[in-house]
DRENDO-1510 file (C-alpha; in Angstrom, 1 decimal, always signed):
<recs>
REC; n; res; u; v; w
REC; 1; MET; +5.4; +51.2; +59.7 .
REC; 2; GLY; +2.4; +49.0; +60.6 .
REC; 3; LEU; +1.0; +46.0; +58.8 .
REC; 4; ALA; -1.8; +47.9; +57.2 .
REC; 5; ALA; +0.7; +50.7; +55.8 .
REC; 6; ALA; +3.1; +47.6; +54.5 .
REC; 7; LEU; +0.4; +46.4; +52.7 .
REC; 8; LEU; -0.4; +49.5; +51.1 .
REC; 9; VAL; +2.9; +49.8; +49.6 .
REC; 10; ALA; +4.3; +46.3; +49.3 .
REC; 11; PRO; +4.1; +44.8; +45.7 .
REC; 12; VAL; +1.1; +42.6; +44.9 .
REC; 13; VAL; +1.9; +39.2; +43.5 .
REC; 14; LEU; -1.3; +37.5; +41.7 .
REC; 15; ALA; -1.0; +33.9; +40.7 .
REC; 16; VAL; -1.9; +33.9; +36.9 .
REC; 17; PRO; -3.0; +30.5; +35.7 .
REC; 18; ALA; -0.7; +29.4; +32.9 .
REC; 19; ALA; -2.3; +29.7; +29.7 .
REC; 20; ALA; -3.7; +26.2; +28.3 .
REC; 21; GLN; -1.5; +24.2; +25.5 .
REC; 22; GLU; -3.7; +23.9; +22.5 .
REC; 23; LEU; -3.7; +21.4; +20.2 .
REC; 24; THR; -5.5; +21.2; +17.2 .
REC; 25; ILE; -7.2; +18.3; +14.9 .
REC; 26; TRP; -9.0; +18.0; +11.7 .
REC; 27; THR; -11.0; +14.9; +10.9 .
REC; 28; PHE; -14.1; +14.0; +8.9 .
REC; 29; TRP; -16.1; +12.4; +11.6 .
REC; 30; SER; -18.4; +14.2; +14.6 .
REC; 31; GLU; -16.8; +15.6; +17.6 .
REC; 32; GLU; -19.4; +13.5; +19.4 .
REC; 33; TRP; -17.9; +10.3; +18.5 .
REC; 34; LEU; -14.1; +11.4; +19.2 .
REC; 35; ARG; -14.6; +13.7; +22.2 .
REC; 36; PRO; -14.3; +10.8; +25.2 .
REC; 37; ALA; -11.0; +10.0; +23.9 .
REC; 38; LEU; -9.9; +13.8; +23.5 .
REC; 39; ASP; -11.3; +14.2; +27.0 .
REC; 40; ALA; -9.2; +11.5; +28.3 .
REC; 41; PHE; -6.0; +12.6; +26.4 .
REC; 42; GLU; -6.5; +15.8; +28.0 .
REC; 43; GLU; -6.9; +14.0; +31.6 .
REC; 44; ALA; -3.8; +12.3; +30.9 .
REC; 45; HIS; -1.8; +15.7; +29.8 .
REC; 46; PRO; -2.8; +18.4; +32.3 .
REC; 47; GLY; -2.7; +21.9; +30.6 .
REC; 48; VAL; -3.4; +20.5; +27.2 .
REC; 49; LYS; -6.7; +21.3; +25.6 .
REC; 50; VAL; -7.6; +19.6; +22.0 .
REC; 51; LYS; -9.4; +21.7; +19.6 .
REC; 52; HIS; -11.5; +19.4; +17.1 .
REC; 53; GLU; -12.7; +20.7; +13.6 .
REC; 54; GLN; -14.8; +18.3; +11.4 .
REC; 55; LEU; -13.9; +18.6; +7.9 .
REC; 56; THR; -16.2; +17.5; +4.8 .
REC; 57; TRP; -15.4; +15.0; +2.2 .
REC; 58; GLU; -16.5; +17.4; -0.5 .
REC; 59; ASN; -14.0; +20.4; +0.2 .
REC; 60; GLY; -11.8; +18.6; +2.9 .
REC; 61; LEU; -8.7; +18.0; +0.7 .
REC; 62; ASP; -8.7; +21.5; -0.4 .
REC; 63; LYS; -9.0; +23.0; +3.0 .
REC; 64; ILE; -6.0; +20.9; +4.0 .
REC; 65; THR; -4.0; +21.8; +1.1 .
REC; 66; VAL; -4.8; +25.4; +1.1 .
REC; 67; ALA; -4.2; +25.8; +5.0 .
REC; 68; ILE; -0.6; +23.8; +5.2 .
REC; 69; ALA; +0.6; +25.9; +1.9 .
REC; 70; ALA; -0.1; +29.0; +3.8 .
REC; 71; ARG; +1.6; +27.5; +7.1 .
REC; 72; ASN; -1.4; +27.6; +9.0 .
REC; 73; GLY; -2.1; +24.0; +9.3 .
REC; 74; PRO; -3.8; +22.0; +12.3 .
REC; 75; ASP; -1.3; +20.0; +14.7 .
REC; 76; VAL; -3.3; +16.7; +13.7 .
REC; 77; VAL; -4.8; +15.9; +10.6 .
REC; 78; GLU; -6.9; +12.9; +9.0 .
REC; 79; LEU; -5.7; +12.0; +5.4 .
REC; 80; GLY; -6.7; +9.4; +3.2 .
REC; 81; SER; -4.4; +6.8; +1.9 .
REC; 82; THR; -4.4; +8.1; -1.8 .
REC; 83; TRP; -3.5; +11.7; -0.7 .
REC; 84; MET; -0.4; +10.6; +1.6 .
REC; 85; PRO; +2.1; +10.7; -1.4 .
REC; 86; GLN; +1.5; +14.2; -2.1 .
REC; 87; PHE; +2.1; +15.2; +1.4 .
REC; 88; MET; +4.8; +13.3; +1.8 .
REC; 89; GLY; +6.7; +14.3; -1.3 .
REC; 90; ALA; +6.1; +17.9; -0.5 .
REC; 91; GLY; +7.7; +17.4; +3.0 .
REC; 92; ALA; +4.4; +18.7; +4.8 .
REC; 93; LEU; +4.4; +16.0; +7.4 .
REC; 94; ALA; +6.7; +15.1; +10.3 .
REC; 95; PRO; +7.8; +11.8; +11.2 .
REC; 96; ILE; +5.7; +10.0; +14.0 .
REC; 97; ASP; +7.6; +7.9; +16.8 .
REC; 98; ALA; +5.0; +4.8; +16.7 .
REC; 99; GLY; +6.9; +3.2; +19.7 .
REC; 100; GLU; +5.2; +0.2; +20.7 .
REC; 101; LEU; +2.7; +0.6; +18.4 .
REC; 102; ALA; +4.4; -0.3; +15.4 .
REC; 103; SER; +4.1; -3.7; +16.4 .
REC; 104; ASP; +0.3; -3.8; +16.7 .
REC; 105; LEU; -0.5; -1.6; +13.6 .
REC; 106; THR; -0.7; -3.0; +9.7 .
REC; 107; GLY; -0.7; -0.5; +7.2 .
REC; 108; LEU; +2.9; +1.3; +8.1 .
REC; 109; ASP; +4.6; +0.3; +5.1 .
REC; 110; PRO; +3.1; +2.5; +2.5 .
REC; 111; VAL; +4.2; +5.3; +4.7 .
REC; 112; THR; +7.5; +4.6; +6.0 .
REC; 113; LYS; +10.3; +6.2; +4.3 .
REC; 114; SER; +14.0; +6.1; +5.1 .
REC; 115; GLY; +13.0; +4.2; +8.1 .
REC; 116; GLU; +10.7; +6.6; +9.5 .
REC; 117; VAL; +7.1; +6.6; +9.9 .
REC; 118; TYR; +4.8; +9.5; +8.4 .
REC; 119; GLY; +1.5; +8.5; +9.3 .
REC; 120; LEU; -0.6; +6.1; +11.9 .
REC; 121; PRO; -3.1; +4.2; +9.9 .
REC; 122; TRP; -6.5; +4.7; +12.0 .
REC; 123; PHE; -9.1; +2.5; +10.0 .
REC; 124; GLY; -9.8; +1.1; +6.4 .
REC; 125; THR; -12.3; -0.8; +4.8 .
REC; 126; ALA; -12.8; -3.0; +1.8 .
REC; 127; ASN; -16.1; -3.0; -0.2 .
REC; 128; VAL; -18.2; -5.9; -0.5 .
REC; 129; VAL; -21.4; -6.6; -2.6 .
REC; 130; TYR; -24.7; -6.3; -0.7 .
REC; 131; TYR; -27.3; -8.2; -2.4 .
REC; 132; ASN; -31.2; -8.1; -2.1 .
REC; 133; LYS; -32.4; -11.8; -1.4 .
REC; 134; ASP; -36.0; -10.9; -2.6 .
REC; 135; LEU; -34.8; -9.9; -6.0 .
REC; 136; PHE; -32.4; -12.9; -6.0 .
REC; 137; ALA; -35.3; -15.5; -5.1 .
REC; 138; ARG; -37.8; -13.6; -7.6 .
REC; 139; ALA; -35.0; -13.9; -10.6 .
REC; 140; GLY; -34.3; -17.8; -9.9 .
REC; 141; ILE; -30.9; -16.9; -8.6 .
REC; 142; GLU; -30.2; -19.9; -6.1 .
REC; 143; LYS; -26.7; -19.1; -5.5 .
REC; 144; VAL; -24.4; -15.7; -5.1 .
REC; 145; PRO; -22.1; -15.0; -8.1 .
REC; 146; THR; -18.5; -15.6; -7.7 .
REC; 147; THR; -17.2; -15.1; -11.4 .
REC; 148; TRP; -17.9; -12.0; -13.9 .
REC; 149; ASP; -19.9; -14.2; -16.0 .
REC; 150; GLU; -22.2; -15.1; -13.0 .
REC; 151; LEU; -22.3; -11.3; -12.1 .
REC; 152; LEU; -23.5; -10.6; -15.5 .
REC; 153; ASP; -26.1; -13.3; -15.4 .
REC; 154; ALA; -27.6; -12.5; -12.0 .
REC; 155; SER; -27.8; -8.6; -13.2 .
REC; 156; ARG; -29.7; -9.3; -16.1 .
REC; 157; ARG; -31.8; -11.8; -14.7 .
REC; 158; ILE; -33.0; -9.2; -12.3 .
REC; 159; HIS; -33.3; -6.1; -15.0 .
REC; 160; ALA; -35.3; -8.7; -17.2 .
REC; 161; LEU; -37.9; -8.8; -14.3 .
REC; 162; ASP; -39.0; -5.2; -14.7 .
REC; 163; PRO; -37.5; -2.2; -16.8 .
REC; 164; ASP; -37.3; -0.2; -13.4 .
REC; 165; LEU; -35.4; -2.9; -11.7 .
REC; 166; TYR; -31.8; -3.1; -12.0 .
REC; 167; GLY; -29.3; -5.9; -11.3 .
REC; 168; TYR; -26.2; -4.3; -10.3 .
REC; 169; SER; -25.3; -0.6; -9.6 .
REC; 170; ILE; -22.8; +1.4; -11.1 .
REC; 171; LYS; -21.5; +4.6; -9.1 .
REC; 172; ILE; -20.2; +7.6; -10.8 .
REC; 173; GLY; -19.9; +11.4; -10.0 .
REC; 174; GLY; -18.0; +12.6; -7.0 .
REC; 175; ARG; -14.2; +13.2; -6.6 .
REC; 176; PHE; -13.3; +9.6; -5.7 .
REC; 177; THR; -16.3; +7.3; -6.3 .
REC; 178; THR; -15.9; +6.1; -9.7 .
REC; 179; TRP; -12.4; +5.1; -9.9 .
REC; 180; GLN; -12.9; +3.4; -6.5 .
REC; 181; LYS; -15.7; +1.3; -7.8 .
REC; 182; PHE; -14.3; +0.5; -10.9 .
REC; 183; TYR; -10.7; -0.2; -10.0 .
REC; 184; PRO; -11.3; -3.8; -8.3 .
REC; 185; PHE; -12.5; -5.1; -11.7 .
REC; 186; VAL; -9.1; -3.8; -13.3 .
REC; 187; TRP; -7.1; -5.3; -10.4 .
REC; 188; SER; -8.9; -8.6; -10.1 .
REC; 189; ASN; -8.3; -9.0; -14.3 .
REC; 190; GLY; -4.6; -8.5; -13.5 .
REC; 191; GLY; -4.3; -4.8; -15.0 .
REC; 192; ARG; -2.1; -2.2; -13.3 .
REC; 193; THR; -1.9; +1.7; -14.1 .
REC; 194; LEU; +1.7; +2.0; -14.3 .
REC; 195; ASN; +4.8; +0.0; -14.7 .
REC; 196; ASP; +7.1; -1.3; -11.9 .
REC; 197; ASP; +9.3; +1.9; -12.0 .
REC; 198; TRP; +6.6; +4.5; -12.7 .
REC; 199; THR; +7.9; +5.3; -15.9 .
REC; 200; GLN; +5.2; +4.2; -18.4 .
REC; 201; ALA; +1.3; +4.0; -17.9 .
REC; 202; ARG; -0.3; +0.7; -18.8 .
REC; 203; VAL; -4.1; +1.5; -19.1 .
REC; 204; THR; -4.2; +1.0; -22.6 .
REC; 205; GLU; -2.9; -2.6; -22.1 .
REC; 206; LYS; -5.5; -5.6; -22.3 .
REC; 207; PRO; -6.2; -6.5; -18.9 .
REC; 208; PHE; -7.1; -2.5; -18.3 .
REC; 209; VAL; -9.1; -2.5; -21.6 .
REC; 210; ASP; -10.9; -6.0; -21.0 .
REC; 211; ALA; -12.2; -4.5; -17.6 .
REC; 212; LEU; -13.6; -1.4; -18.7 .
REC; 213; ALA; -15.0; -3.4; -21.6 .
REC; 214; TYR; -17.0; -5.8; -19.2 .
REC; 215; TYR; -18.0; -2.9; -17.0 .
REC; 216; GLN; -19.6; -1.3; -20.0 .
REC; 217; GLU; -21.4; -4.3; -20.3 .
REC; 218; LEU; -22.7; -4.8; -17.0 .
REC; 219; ALA; -23.7; -1.1; -17.1 .
REC; 220; ALA; -26.4; -2.3; -19.6 .
REC; 221; SER; -28.5; -3.9; -16.7 .
REC; 222; SER; -27.1; -1.7; -13.9 .
REC; 223; LEU; -28.1; +1.6; -12.2 .
REC; 224; VAL; -25.7; +4.0; -13.1 .
REC; 225; GLY; -26.0; +7.0; -11.0 .
REC; 226; THR; -24.4; +9.1; -7.9 .
REC; 227; GLN; -23.5; +7.2; -5.0 .
REC; 228; GLU; -26.8; +8.8; -3.0 .
REC; 229; GLU; -28.8; +7.8; -5.7 .
REC; 230; VAL; -28.0; +4.3; -6.4 .
REC; 231; ARG; -28.0; +3.8; -2.5 .
REC; 232; GLN; -31.4; +5.2; -2.2 .
REC; 233; ALA; -32.5; +2.6; -5.1 .
REC; 234; PHE; -30.8; -0.2; -3.0 .
REC; 235; TYR; -32.8; +0.9; +0.3 .
REC; 236; LEU; -36.0; +1.2; -1.6 .
REC; 237; GLY; -35.5; -2.6; -3.4 .
REC; 238; LYS; -35.0; -1.4; -6.7 .
REC; 239; VAL; -31.3; -2.7; -7.2 .
REC; 240; GLY; -30.1; -6.2; -6.8 .
REC; 241; MET; -26.7; -5.6; -5.9 .
REC; 242; ILE; -24.5; -2.7; -4.7 .
REC; 243; PHE; -20.8; -2.8; -4.0 .
REC; 244; ASP; -20.3; -0.4; -1.0 .
REC; 245; GLY; -18.4; -0.6; +2.3 .
REC; 246; THR; -20.4; +1.8; +4.8 .
REC; 247; LEU; -24.0; +1.0; +4.6 .
REC; 248; ASN; -26.4; +1.0; +7.7 .
REC; 249; LEU; -29.1; -1.0; +6.6 .
REC; 250; GLU; -30.9; -1.7; +10.1 .
REC; 251; LYS; -31.3; +2.2; +10.2 .
REC; 252; ASP; -31.6; +3.1; +6.6 .
REC; 253; ALA; -33.6; +0.1; +5.1 .
REC; 254; PRO; -34.9; -1.9; +8.2 .
REC; 255; GLY; -37.2; -4.1; +6.2 .
REC; 256; LEU; -34.8; -4.9; +3.7 .
REC; 257; GLU; -33.9; -8.8; +3.8 .
REC; 258; TYR; -30.2; -8.7; +2.5 .
REC; 259; GLY; -26.6; -10.5; +2.4 .
REC; 260; VAL; -23.1; -9.8; +1.4 .
REC; 261; PHE; -20.8; -11.7; -0.9 .
REC; 262; LEU; -17.1; -10.7; -2.1 .
REC; 263; LEU; -16.7; -9.1; -5.6 .
REC; 264; PRO; -16.8; -11.4; -8.3 .
REC; 265; ALA; -13.6; -11.9; -10.3 .
REC; 266; PRO; -12.7; -13.6; -13.5 .
REC; 267; ALA; -12.7; -17.5; -13.5 .
REC; 268; GLY; -10.1; -18.3; -11.7 .
REC; 269; ALA; -8.6; -15.2; -10.7 .
REC; 270; LYS; -8.9; -13.6; -6.8 .
REC; 271; SER; -11.1; -10.7; -6.1 .
REC; 272; VAL; -9.0; -7.7; -5.4 .
REC; 273; VAL; -10.5; -4.6; -4.1 .
REC; 274; PHE; -9.7; -1.0; -3.1 .
REC; 275; SER; -8.0; -1.0; +0.8 .
REC; 276; GLY; -9.0; +2.6; +1.5 .
REC; 277; ALA; -7.1; +3.7; +4.8 .
REC; 278; ASP; -7.2; +7.0; +6.8 .
REC; 279; TYR; -4.1; +7.8; +8.4 .
REC; 280; LEU; -3.5; +10.5; +11.2 .
REC; 281; VAL; -0.3; +12.5; +10.5 .
REC; 282; VAL; +1.5; +15.3; +12.1 .
REC; 283; TRP; +1.8; +18.5; +10.2 .
REC; 284; SER; +5.6; +19.6; +9.8 .
REC; 285; GLY; +4.9; +23.0; +10.5 .
REC; 286; SER; +3.4; +22.0; +14.1 .
REC; 287; LYS; +5.0; +24.1; +17.1 .
REC; 288; GLN; +4.5; +20.6; +19.4 .
REC; 289; LYS; +5.3; +17.8; +17.3 .
REC; 290; ALA; +6.0; +15.4; +20.1 .
REC; 291; LEU; +2.6; +16.3; +21.9 .
REC; 292; ALA; +0.6; +15.9; +18.4 .
REC; 293; GLY; +2.4; +12.5; +17.7 .
REC; 294; GLU; +1.2; +11.5; +21.1 .
REC; 295; LEU; -2.5; +12.5; +20.3 .
REC; 296; ALA; -2.4; +10.6; +17.1 .
REC; 297; LYS; -1.2; +7.8; +19.1 .
REC; 298; ALA; -4.2; +7.9; +21.5 .
REC; 299; LEU; -7.0; +8.2; +18.8 .
REC; 300; VAL; -5.8; +5.2; +16.6 .
REC; 301; THR; -6.6; +2.3; +19.1 .
REC; 302; GLY; -9.8; +1.7; +20.8 .
REC; 303; ASN; -12.1; +1.5; +17.8 .
REC; 304; LEU; -13.4; +4.9; +18.1 .
REC; 305; ILE; -14.9; +5.1; +14.4 .
REC; 306; SER; -15.4; +1.2; +14.0 .
REC; 307; SER; -17.8; +1.1; +17.2 .
REC; 308; HIS; -20.1; +3.7; +15.0 .
REC; 309; ILE; -19.6; +2.3; +11.5 .
REC; 310; PRO; -18.6; -1.5; +11.9 .
REC; 311; SER; -17.4; -2.0; +8.6 .
REC; 312; LEU; -14.8; +0.6; +9.1 .
REC; 313; ILE; -11.7; -1.6; +10.7 .
REC; 314; SER; -9.0; -0.7; +12.7 .
REC; 315; PHE; -5.5; -1.1; +11.5 .
REC; 316; SER; -4.7; -2.4; +15.2 .
REC; 317; ARG; -4.8; -6.1; +15.4 .
REC; 318; SER; -5.7; -6.2; +18.8 .
REC; 319; ASP; -8.7; -3.9; +18.1 .
REC; 320; GLN; -9.6; -6.1; +15.2 .
REC; 321; GLN; -10.1; -9.1; +17.4 .
REC; 322; ALA; -12.2; -7.4; +19.7 .
REC; 323; HIS; -14.0; -5.8; +17.0 .
REC; 324; LEU; -14.7; -9.2; +15.3 .
REC; 325; ARG; -16.1; -10.7; +18.7 .
REC; 326; ALA; -18.6; -8.0; +19.0 .
REC; 327; ASN; -19.5; -7.7; +15.3 .
REC; 328; PRO; -19.3; -11.0; +13.6 .
REC; 329; GLY; -20.7; -9.9; +10.3 .
REC; 330; ILE; -17.6; -8.1; +9.6 .
REC; 331; ALA; -15.9; -11.1; +8.7 .
REC; 332; LEU; -16.0; -10.9; +5.2 .
REC; 333; PHE; -14.8; -7.3; +5.4 .
REC; 334; ILE; -11.8; -8.6; +6.9 .
REC; 335; GLU; -11.3; -11.3; +4.5 .
REC; 336; ALA; -11.8; -8.7; +1.7 .
REC; 337; MET; -9.3; -6.5; +3.3 .
REC; 338; ALA; -6.4; -9.8; +3.2 .
REC; 339; GLU; -6.5; -9.6; -0.6 .
REC; 340; ALA; -6.8; -6.0; -1.0 .
REC; 341; THR; -4.7; -3.5; -2.6 .
REC; 342; HIS; -4.1; +0.5; -3.2 .
REC; 343; PRO; -3.3; +2.5; -6.3 .
REC; 344; PRO; +0.3; +3.4; -6.6 .
REC; 345; MET; +1.6; +5.8; -4.0 .
REC; 346; HIS; +2.7; +8.2; -6.8 .
REC; 347; PRO; +2.5; +12.0; -5.8 .
REC; 348; ALA; +0.7; +12.8; -9.1 .
REC; 349; TRP; -2.0; +9.9; -8.3 .
REC; 350; GLU; -5.0; +12.3; -7.6 .
REC; 351; GLU; -4.5; +13.7; -11.2 .
REC; 352; MET; -4.3; +9.9; -12.8 .
REC; 353; ALA; -7.5; +8.8; -11.0 .
REC; 354; THR; -9.0; +12.1; -12.4 .
REC; 355; ALA; -7.9; +10.5; -15.9 .
REC; 356; VAL; -9.2; +7.1; -15.4 .
REC; 357; THR; -12.5; +8.7; -14.0 .
REC; 358; GLU; -13.3; +10.8; -17.0 .
REC; 359; ALA; -12.2; +7.8; -19.3 .
REC; 360; VAL; -14.5; +5.7; -17.5 .
REC; 361; GLU; -17.5; +8.3; -16.9 .
REC; 362; GLY; -17.0; +9.3; -20.9 .
REC; 363; LEU; -17.5; +5.6; -21.9 .
REC; 364; LEU; -20.5; +4.9; -20.0 .
REC; 365; LEU; -22.1; +8.7; -20.9 .
REC; 366; GLY; -21.6; +8.0; -24.6 .
REC; 367; GLN; -18.6; +10.5; -24.8 .
REC; 368; PHE; -16.4; +7.8; -26.2 .
REC; 369; SER; -16.7; +5.2; -28.8 .
REC; 370; SER; -15.0; +2.3; -27.3 .
REC; 371; PRO; -12.9; +1.4; -24.3 .
REC; 372; GLN; -10.0; +1.2; -26.2 .
REC; 373; GLU; -10.6; +5.1; -27.1 .
REC; 374; ALA; -11.3; +6.0; -23.6 .
REC; 375; LEU; -8.1; +4.4; -22.4 .
REC; 376; GLU; -6.1; +6.0; -24.9 .
REC; 377; TYR; -7.5; +9.4; -23.6 .
REC; 378; ALA; -6.5; +8.4; -20.2 .
REC; 379; GLN; -3.2; +7.2; -21.0 .
REC; 380; ASP; -2.3; +10.7; -22.9 .
REC; 381; ALA; -3.0; +12.4; -19.6 .
REC; 382; ILE; -1.1; +10.3; -17.3 .
REC; 383; GLU; +1.8; +10.0; -19.4 .
REC; 384; PRO; +2.9; +13.6; -18.6 .
REC; 385; LEU; +2.6; +13.0; -14.9 .
REC; 386; LEU; +5.4; +10.6; -14.8 .
</recs>
């Protein structure tokens, strides 16, 4: 048989490229911000492709919950710190081998169970008070307030300049806003949601009630509205102070002369604010858990988010030092984080937060006659969850 004939009858074997191994990751951030790191991961892992999907804060938690319940979750997903207990308790997360990163990362304790780590802390922030220097000068306020009495006095003096000006701003509405802005007043006053063994609610005790009473008094000279409403008013110079953590005033209010200070506390007490943290976790249903864990580890260092929003601080000690050198203005945020705390890591925390939110908003909007009545409502809602 000649060569030509042999070629006609010989089996032809074609080289078929192997299908790329795909990892999926869901975060709340732009792919443009993450793509350089994702490309670097793909280059370091030939044959692996990473598909990213951006979630929204409005419905991201619902989408994650539904997907995981349907066993159709992503390999890696970003979770807020207050969401971690419910997913850990449900067995929805796989442990991650943090390896050498464990010695560089803070924030691992709340997500460590029986010696295993169920999430890698990505970044966090602690809110501070931004203030309008012009309004402070017009109101004759010569130094930033450090106590509740001084904060209340400053707010009243600014509001007295003009009924259309507000001294402070109180954020309500939204799924997380109300309780996150209110709880620092509770914690700074020594209040707590639960007792040590989580068998009893403590929201009707004096420190908690007094904090809400003060908040109500402060509201009288404050702009009470949604986060977007009070931010816009601050940008326009209509509000003297705003408690926030992620403002980009150089972009949104380029002509505003502003400063920052720690949230005041009762006289003699420390300011204790909420330390929000976002974690990268691996879904327990992932078919490539080890590789997903490597992706999470690749993203939690390098200041990926902090480089775009300086007030969001990496939990990597080495990243923090580099970030502080490049952005000296974040020193106050790091100081606030040092004294910050978080709610109890109870699986039903989201329901508890909803009860407190309804109590706070109900009082400020006139649905309850007193702080005591509002918090009795919250207590009654929390007790069955324990």
